[in-house]
C-alpha positions as CSV (number, residue, x, y, z in Angstrom):
1,X,29.2,-16.6,-11.2
2,X,31.0,-14.1,-13.4
3,X,29.1,-10.9,-14.3
4,X,29.3,-11.7,-18.0
5,X,27.6,-15.1,-17.3
6,X,24.8,-13.3,-15.4
7,X,24.4,-10.7,-18.2
8,X,24.1,-13.5,-20.8
9,X,21.6,-15.4,-18.7
10,X,19.3,-12.4,-18.3
11,X,19.8,-11.2,-21.9
12,X,21.2,-7.9,-20.6
13,X,23.7,-5.4,-21.9
14,X,26.9,-5.5,-19.9
15,X,28.7,-2.2,-19.3
16,X,32.0,-2.6,-17.4
17,X,34.1,-5.5,-16.2
18,X,32.5,-8.8,-17.0
19,X,35.2,-10.9,-15.3
20,X,34.1,-9.9,-11.8
21,X,33.1,-12.8,-9.6
22,X,29.7,-12.4,-7.9
23,X,29.3,-14.2,-4.5
24,X,25.9,-12.9,-3.3
25,X,22.7,-11.1,-4.1
26,X,21.9,-8.2,-1.7
27,X,19.5,-5.2,-1.5
28,X,21.0,-2.0,-2.8
29,X,21.3,-0.4,0.7
30,X,23.5,-3.2,2.0
31,X,25.5,-4.3,-1.1
32,X,29.3,-4.4,-0.9
33,X,32.2,-5.8,-3.0
34,X,31.4,-9.2,-4.5
35,X,27.6,-8.5,-4.4
36,X,25.1,-7.9,-7.2
37,X,22.1,-5.7,-6.6
38,X,19.4,-4.0,-8.7
39,X,17.8,-0.6,-9.1
40,X,14.2,-0.3,-10.4
41,X,12.5,2.3,-8.2
42,X,13.3,6.1,-8.1
43,X,12.8,6.0,-4.3
44,X,16.2,4.3,-4.1
45,X,18.1,6.8,-6.3
46,X,20.0,8.1,-3.3
47,X,21.6,4.7,-2.8
48,X,22.5,4.2,-6.5
49,X,25.6,6.3,-6.6
50,X,26.7,5.4,-3.1
51,X,26.4,1.6,-3.6
52,X,29.5,-0.5,-3.1
53,X,28.1,-3.4,-5.1
54,X,30.3,-5.0,-7.7
55,X,27.5,-4.9,-10.2
56,X,24.0,-3.3,-10.4
57,X,21.1,-4.4,-12.6
58,X,19.5,-1.2,-14.0
59,X,16.8,-0.3,-16.5
60,X,17.7,0.6,-20.0
61,X,18.7,4.2,-20.7
62,X,20.1,4.9,-17.2
63,X,22.8,7.6,-16.8
64,X,26.4,6.4,-16.8
65,X,27.6,4.9,-13.5
66,X,31.2,4.2,-12.4
67,X,30.1,0.7,-11.2
68,X,29.7,-2.2,-13.6
69,X,26.1,-2.5,-14.7
70,X,23.8,-4.8,-16.6
71,X,21.1,-3.0,-18.5
72,X,17.8,-4.9,-19.0
73,X,14.2,-4.0,-19.9
74,X,12.8,-5.2,-16.6
75,X,15.2,-5.1,-13.7
76,X,12.8,-6.8,-11.2
77,X,12.2,-9.8,-13.6
78,X,16.0,-10.1,-14.3
79,X,16.7,-10.0,-10.6
80,X,14.2,-12.8,-9.9
81,X,16.1,-14.9,-12.5
82,X,19.4,-14.0,-10.8
83,X,18.1,-15.0,-7.4
84,X,17.4,-18.5,-8.8
85,X,21.1,-18.9,-9.7
86,X,22.1,-18.2,-6.1
87,X,19.2,-19.7,-4.2
88,X,20.4,-22.8,-2.3
89,X,18.8,-25.9,-3.8
90,X,18.1,-28.5,-1.1
91,X,18.2,-32.0,-2.5
92,X,15.1,-34.0,-1.7
93,X,15.4,-37.6,-0.8
94,X,13.4,-39.7,-3.2
95,X,11.1,-42.4,-2.0
96,X,8.8,-42.9,1.0
97,X,9.9,-42.4,4.6
98,X,9.3,-45.4,6.8
99,X,7.0,-43.4,9.1
100,X,4.6,-42.4,6.4
101,X,1.2,-44.1,6.2
102,X,0.2,-45.1,2.7
103,X,-3.3,-46.3,1.9
104,X,-4.5,-48.9,-0.6
105,X,-4.2,-48.6,-4.4
106,X,-1.8,-45.6,-4.2
107,X,0.4,-44.7,-7.2
108,X,3.6,-42.9,-6.2
109,X,6.2,-42.2,-8.8
110,X,9.7,-43.4,-7.9
111,X,11.1,-39.9,-8.1
112,X,8.6,-38.5,-5.6
113,X,9.5,-37.7,-2.0
114,X,7.1,-38.6,0.8
115,X,8.6,-37.4,4.0
116,X,8.2,-38.3,7.7
117,X,4.8,-38.8,9.2
118,X,2.7,-38.1,6.1
119,X,-0.6,-39.8,5.7
120,X,-1.7,-40.7,2.2
121,X,-5.2,-42.0,1.7
122,X,-6.5,-44.7,-0.7
123,X,-6.5,-44.3,-4.4
124,X,-4.2,-41.3,-4.4
125,X,-1.9,-40.6,-7.5
126,X,1.4,-38.8,-6.9
127,X,3.4,-38.0,-10.1
128,X,7.1,-37.6,-10.7
129,X,9.1,-35.0,-8.8
130,X,6.4,-34.3,-6.3
131,X,7.7,-33.4,-2.8
132,X,5.4,-33.8,0.2
133,X,7.0,-32.5,3.4
134,X,6.5,-34.0,6.9
135,X,3.0,-34.1,8.6
136,X,1.0,-33.6,5.4
137,X,-2.4,-35.3,5.0
138,X,-3.6,-36.2,1.5
139,X,-7.2,-37.5,1.3
140,X,-8.4,-40.5,-0.8
141,X,-8.9,-40.1,-4.5
142,X,-6.6,-37.0,-4.7
143,X,-4.2,-36.5,-7.7
144,X,-1.0,-34.4,-7.3
145,X,0.8,-33.8,-10.6
146,X,4.4,-33.4,-11.6
147,X,6.9,-31.3,-9.6
148,X,4.4,-29.9,-7.1
149,X,5.5,-29.1,-3.5
150,X,3.4,-29.4,-0.5
151,X,4.9,-28.1,2.7
152,X,4.5,-29.3,6.3
153,X,1.1,-29.4,8.0
154,X,-1.0,-29.0,4.9
155,X,-4.3,-30.9,4.6
156,X,-5.5,-31.8,1.1
157,X,-9.0,-33.3,1.5
158,X,-10.4,-36.2,-0.6
159,X,-10.8,-36.0,-4.4
160,X,-8.8,-32.8,-4.8
161,X,-6.9,-32.3,-8.1
162,X,-3.5,-30.5,-7.8
163,X,-1.8,-29.5,-11.0
164,X,1.8,-29.4,-12.1
165,X,4.4,-27.2,-10.3
166,X,1.9,-26.1,-7.7
167,X,3.3,-24.9,-4.4
168,X,1.2,-25.1,-1.2
169,X,2.7,-23.5,2.0
170,X,2.4,-24.7,5.5
171,X,-0.9,-24.7,7.4
172,X,-3.2,-24.5,4.3
173,X,-6.3,-26.6,4.0
174,X,-7.5,-27.6,0.5
175,X,-11.0,-29.0,0.2
176,X,-12.5,-28.2,3.6
177,X,-16.3,-28.3,3.6
178,X,-18.1,-25.3,2.1
179,X,-20.1,-23.2,4.5
180,X,-23.5,-24.6,3.6
181,X,-26.6,-24.7,5.9
182,X,-30.3,-24.5,5.5
183,X,-32.6,-23.4,8.3
184,X,-35.5,-25.7,9.2
185,X,-37.4,-26.7,12.3
186,X,-35.5,-24.1,14.2
187,X,-32.1,-25.6,13.4
188,X,-29.3,-24.9,11.0
189,X,-29.0,-28.2,9.0
190,X,-25.8,-28.9,7.2
191,X,-25.9,-29.3,3.4
192,X,-23.5,-32.1,2.4
193,X,-20.5,-30.7,0.5
194,X,-19.8,-33.4,-2.1
195,X,-17.9,-31.4,-4.7
196,X,-14.1,-31.0,-5.0
197,X,-11.3,-28.5,-5.5
198,X,-9.2,-28.2,-8.7
199,X,-5.9,-26.4,-8.5
200,X,-4.5,-25.8,-12.0
201,X,-0.8,-25.7,-13.0
202,X,1.7,-23.2,-11.6
203,X,-0.5,-22.0,-8.8
204,X,1.1,-20.9,-5.5
205,X,-0.9,-20.8,-2.3
206,X,0.4,-19.1,0.9
207,X,0.4,-20.3,4.5
208,X,-2.8,-20.8,6.5
209,X,-5.2,-20.3,3.6
210,X,-8.5,-22.2,3.3
211,X,-10.0,-23.2,-0.1
212,X,-13.4,-24.9,0.4
213,X,-14.7,-27.8,-1.7
214,X,-17.8,-27.2,-3.9
215,X,-21.2,-28.2,-2.7
216,X,-21.6,-29.8,-6.2
217,X,-19.1,-29.6,-9.0
218,X,-15.7,-27.9,-8.3
219,X,-14.0,-24.9,-6.7
220,X,-11.4,-23.9,-9.4
221,X,-8.2,-21.9,-9.0
222,X,-6.9,-21.0,-12.5
223,X,-3.5,-21.6,-13.9
224,X,-0.7,-19.3,-12.7
225,X,-2.8,-17.7,-10.0
226,X,-0.9,-16.7,-6.8
227,X,-2.6,-16.6,-3.5
228,X,-1.1,-15.0,-0.4
229,X,-1.3,-16.1,3.3
230,X,-4.5,-16.0,5.3
231,X,-7.0,-16.1,2.4
232,X,-10.4,-17.7,2.5
233,X,-12.0,-18.9,-0.7
234,X,-15.5,-20.2,-0.4
235,X,-17.3,-23.1,-2.1
236,X,-17.9,-23.2,-5.9
237,X,-15.6,-20.1,-6.4
238,X,-13.9,-20.0,-9.8
239,X,-10.8,-17.8,-10.2
240,X,-9.3,-17.2,-13.7
241,X,-5.8,-17.6,-14.8
242,X,-2.9,-15.4,-13.5
243,X,-4.8,-13.6,-10.9
244,X,-3.3,-12.2,-7.6
245,X,-5.1,-12.7,-4.3
246,X,-3.5,-10.8,-1.5
247,X,-3.4,-11.5,2.2
248,X,-6.7,-11.7,4.3
249,X,-9.0,-11.5,1.3
250,X,-12.3,-13.3,1.8
251,X,-14.3,-14.6,-1.2
252,X,-17.8,-15.9,-0.6
253,X,-19.4,-18.9,-2.3
254,X,-20.2,-19.1,-6.0
255,X,-18.1,-16.0,-7.0
256,X,-16.6,-15.9,-10.5
257,X,-13.3,-13.9,-10.9
258,X,-11.9,-13.4,-14.4
259,X,-8.3,-13.7,-15.7
260,X,-5.5,-11.3,-14.5
261,X,-7.5,-9.9,-11.7
262,X,-5.9,-8.4,-8.5
263,X,-7.7,-8.5,-5.1
264,X,-5.7,-6.3,-2.7
265,X,-5.4,-7.0,1.0
266,X,-8.5,-7.5,3.1
267,X,-10.9,-7.1,0.2
268,X,-14.2,-8.9,0.8
269,X,-16.4,-10.3,-2.1
270,X,-20.1,-11.1,-1.5
271,X,-21.6,-14.4,-2.8
272,X,-22.7,-15.0,-6.4
273,X,-20.8,-12.0,-7.8
274,X,-19.0,-12.0,-11.1
275,X,-15.8,-9.9,-11.8
276,X,-14.6,-9.7,-15.4
277,X,-11.0,-10.0,-16.6
278,X,-8.3,-7.5,-15.5
279,X,-10.4,-6.1,-12.6
280,X,-8.4,-4.5,-9.7
281,X,-10.0,-4.4,-6.3
282,X,-8.6,-2.0,-3.8
283,X,-7.5,-2.9,-0.3
284,X,-10.4,-3.4,2.2
285,X,-13.0,-2.9,-0.5
286,X,-16.4,-4.5,0.1
287,X,-17.6,-5.8,-3.3
288,X,-21.4,-6.2,-3.2
289,X,-22.2,-6.3,-6.9
290,X,-20.7,-7.6,-10.1
291,X,-18.4,-5.5,-12.3
292,X,-17.3,-5.9,-16.0
293,X,-13.7,-6.3,-17.2
294,X,-10.9,-3.7,-17.1
295,X,-12.1,-1.8,-14.0
296,X,-10.5,-0.5,-10.9
297,X,-12.8,-0.5,-7.9
298,X,-12.5,0.4,-4.3
299,X,-14.3,1.5,-1.2
300,X,-17.4,0.2,0.6
301,X,-19.6,-0.5,-1.1
302,X,-17.1,-0.9,-3.9
303,X,-17.5,1.4,-6.9
304,X,-15.3,2.8,-9.6
305,X,-12.0,3.9,-8.1
306,X,-12.4,7.5,-9.3
307,X,-15.8,7.8,-7.7
308,X,-14.5,6.4,-4.5
309,X,-11.7,8.9,-4.5
310,X,-14.1,11.8,-4.8
311,X,-16.2,10.4,-2.0
312,X,-13.2,10.1,0.3
313,X,-12.1,13.7,-0.7
314,X,-15.6,14.9,0.2
315,X,-15.6,13.1,3.6
316,X,-12.2,14.6,4.4
317,X,-13.8,18.1,4.0
318,X,-16.6,17.4,6.4
319,X,-14.9,18.8,9.6
320,X,-14.1,22.1,7.9
321,X,-17.6,22.3,6.4
322,X,-19.1,21.6,9.8
323,X,-17.0,24.4,11.3
324,X,-18.1,26.8,8.6
325,X,-21.7,25.9,9.1
326,X,-21.5,26.5,12.8
327,X,-20.0,30.0,12.1
328,X,-22.8,30.8,9.7
329,X,-25.4,29.7,12.2
330,X,-23.8,31.9,14.8
331,X,-23.7,34.9,12.5
332,X,-27.3,34.3,11.4
333,X,-28.4,34.1,15.0
334,X,-26.7,37.4,15.8
335,X,-28.2,39.2,12.8
336,X,-31.8,38.3,13.7
337,X,-31.6,39.6,17.2
């Protein structure tokens, strides 16, 4: 693409030569002639003036550069759009591979792609543009809506509801049984898990994640939520729209999480807790009680982030305080002799 075409597509202001042909998208440290890159973080300022890129996407109000630039409000967002222009688009073969196993009363749109060795249960509905990669299992009664992608070795258990434009990466299990047992007669007796999982539109789920079906009712992942790899979401959890769940988070059963929340890596949420909208949970936090909207929390047990910072600061002072205390004890002992 020509630089002027890219500038138009991202609604940016072009400064320099718009006729330059761009061949590739490259990080700022590695860019060379024919490449486009972007600058959005002051940590990379040292590379900005040294870059050999043919064009750099920069934030508005940047100092003048000798390189051709495209000024935009949000360089990271503009760059995501640019990557789509250059990303290779693999054409999916429409139809059903002859090795796929298809159950009874299954509705598969003619534009869908069911690839090798997939197993589709009875009463499944697969809408237009859906792509199911090899070795996927889809349980009976499941619906997969338009333009969703399910990568290899995913298991979607029975009666799950997958929305439009959902992406599920390899190794993930949707609708596994919730962890439900009752103790009686000296044994742990299994509670039947007869609910389902609902994945709303535009959700993306990383590799090797497990989302349990509800005991009764539904486990719900809200529209636009993005879930990282290696996440566990327990039965009857409800996650609001546009939330971010980072790697190795564990969410216990019957938790309610509001809209636009962020759960950083390895955070753990106890059962039956409610987090309001716009809550940010720090990495490795242990959340043992509910919190209202618009809070930052961290630590174990999780508390307001400013309180946790003070606690950490105090703990870091303990070795010095212990040393001073020992000196005082020594002086006191010498004085009383």
